[in-house]
C-alpha positions in Angstrom: 6.4 -18.4 7.6 6.7 -15.1 5.8 8.1 -14.9 2.3 11.7 -13.7 2.3 11.8 -13.3 -1.4 12.4 -9.9 -2.9 10.0 -10.9 -5.7 6.5 -9.9 -4.9 3.7 -10.1 -7.5 0.6 -7.9 -7.4 -2.5 -10.0 -7.2 -6.1 -9.4 -6.0 -5.4 -10.8 -2.6 -2.6 -8.4 -1.8 -4.1 -5.3 -3.4 -6.5 -2.8 -1.9 -8.3 -0.3 -4.1 -8.8 3.0 -2.4 -9.9 5.1 -5.4 -12.8 7.3 -4.5 -12.3 7.1 -0.8 -11.5 10.0 1.5 -8.3 9.7 3.6 -10.0 8.6 6.8 -11.8 5.7 5.1 -8.6 4.9 3.3 -6.6 4.7 6.6 -9.1 2.2 8.0 -9.1 0.1 4.9 -5.3 0.0 4.8 -5.0 -1.1 8.4 -7.6 -3.8 7.8 -5.6 -5.0 4.8 -2.4 -5.0 6.8 -4.0 -7.2 9.5 -5.3 -9.6 6.9 -1.9 -9.7 5.2 0.0 -10.4 8.3 -2.4 -13.1 9.4 -1.9 -14.8 6.0 1.8 -14.9 6.6 2.5 -12.6 3.7 4.4 -9.3 4.0 3.5 -7.2 0.9 0.5 -5.0 0.2 -0.2 -3.0 -2.9 -2.3 0.1 -2.4 -4.1 1.4 -5.5 -4.8 5.1 -4.9 -4.5 6.4 -8.5 -2.5 9.3 -9.8 -2.7 12.9 -8.6 -3.8 15.8 -10.9 -1.4 18.1 -9.0 1.6 16.7 -7.1 1.1 16.6 -3.3 -2.7 17.3 -3.5 -4.3 13.9 -3.3 -4.8 10.6 -1.6 -1.5 9.2 -2.9 0.5 11.9 -1.1 -1.6 11.7 2.1 -1.1 7.9 2.3 2.6 8.1 1.7 3.1 10.8 4.4 1.0 8.8 6.8 2.9 5.5 6.1 6.2 7.3 6.7 5.2 8.9 10.0 2.7 6.6 11.6 2.9 3.0 10.8 5.1 0.7 13.0 4.5 -2.4 10.9 5.8 -0.9 7.7 9.4 -1.8 6.8 9.4 0.2 3.6 7.2 1.5 0.8 7.7 2.8 -2.7 5.8 3.3 -5.9 5.1 -0.1 -7.5 7.2 -1.4 -10.3 6.0 -0.3 -13.7 4.7 -3.9 -14.5 2.7 -3.8 -11.3 1.0 -0.5 -12.1 3.7 2.0 -11.4 3.1 5.2 -9.4 -0.7 4.7 -9.2 0.1 2.0 -6.6 2.2 2.1 -3.5 4.0 -1.2 -2.6 4.3 -1.7 1.1 6.5 -4.3 2.8 5.4 -5.2 6.3 7.4 -6.6 9.3 
């Protein structure tokens, strides 16, 4: 059964670190993490992409645009709460 709680904590098992990856490798890693998360009956993934030096120029922006346009299993996504790393992370809720 999936968690229906609005409280999701960032832990190693639901966090994927993409820093240093190019966008193509990051997409593949994210899809793998989504599959693992759904198989574990969870519904939240934290994506660590880091901050961007210039708004709209880096991996964070590419990932968020891709999530918005292409991912059918994504219910919603947003920057992580400050206590979970803030805008260096994207918190994704899955169906």
